[in-house]
C-alpha positions, 0 to 999 in steps of 0.5 A: 107700419112700414119699414120707412117709419123706423129711424134709429136702430140699435144692434146689441152684440155687434160683430163682423157677420150678421150684425155688419150686414144689418148695419149696412142694410139699415143705413141704406134704408135711411136709419141711423145705426148704433152698435153695442159690443164689449169691445167697440174697437173691433167695429171701427172699420164697420163704423167708418164704412157705414157711419154707425156709432159704436158703444161699449156694453156688456149685455148681461149687466143691468147697469151696462144696458141701462147706461147704453140706452141712456148714451144712445138716447143722447147721441142719436135718440131713442131707438125704434128698432132694437136687435139682440144679436148677442150669444155665448156658445160653449160645448162639451160633455155635460158632466164636465161643464163648468157651472160658472161658464154655464152661468155666463153663457145663459146670462149673455144668451138669455138674460141679456135679451131680457135686459135689452128688451126691457129698456127698449120696451120702456122707450117704445111703449109711450109711442106705441111704435117700435120693433124688437128683434131677437136672433135665435139659432138651430138650438132655439128649437132642438138641443144638440149633444154636448151643447146644453148651455147654448140650447138652454140659452136659446130656448129661453130667448125664444120663450122671451120673444114669444111672450113679448110678442103676445104682450106688446103687439097689441100696443104697437110693438113688433117682436120677432124671433129669427131661427138661424138654422145653419152656419153663416158664411163669413170671411174665411168660412164659406160654402165648399165648391161642391155645395153651393149656398150650403151656408147662409149669406148674412146679407140675405139674412139681413134682408129678411129682418128688413122684410119683417120690419116692413110688414103691415101690422095686419099680418105680423109674424112673430117668428121666421126660420131661415136655413140653407138647403143642406140642413135637415128639418 
């Protein structure tokens, strides 16, 4: 189905970077947008700009996720596009990592993706229509030194996306995973003057999410890898 068939988008793990670009673009194409964050007060400016509605939710907690979807159902209707954009990044020498913090990082990066996708699929399957999009990273396909928890979480999220794509695509639900292989430009963090376009433009990334939504079912992709020219393959 084409992108114009999507009407309600839910972005989980919303902030001022990629999520904001997605919210603006989805609104431009006529979708109603719900934004979920642990602190929705940080989204007030974005909501005022786009007309999106913000909801409080911790994606790593089953009851929070269930409540989020119930509230969005009542406020806007069941979302037919769900973007999982939440992650928890921690770094440090492996032997010094705190197990509790690692557990939290995995819960946000991977377990939360499972919880959100499950609630989304329950609503999409009866209609044989919908899209579940996962935001990955370089760490989805290559683990870096002193970044084990992030790699563990992102590898798991990619595995979830691949499994769901195979299971749900025959039932009309497009599942796709985006490998964001590079730094994303934002306020106070942009490409140096001697390296133009060295960082990913969040608006350009968002366009690719929309492109995937607009793909014909006869040629769906399950994964898209996006990187600036300075990144090594």
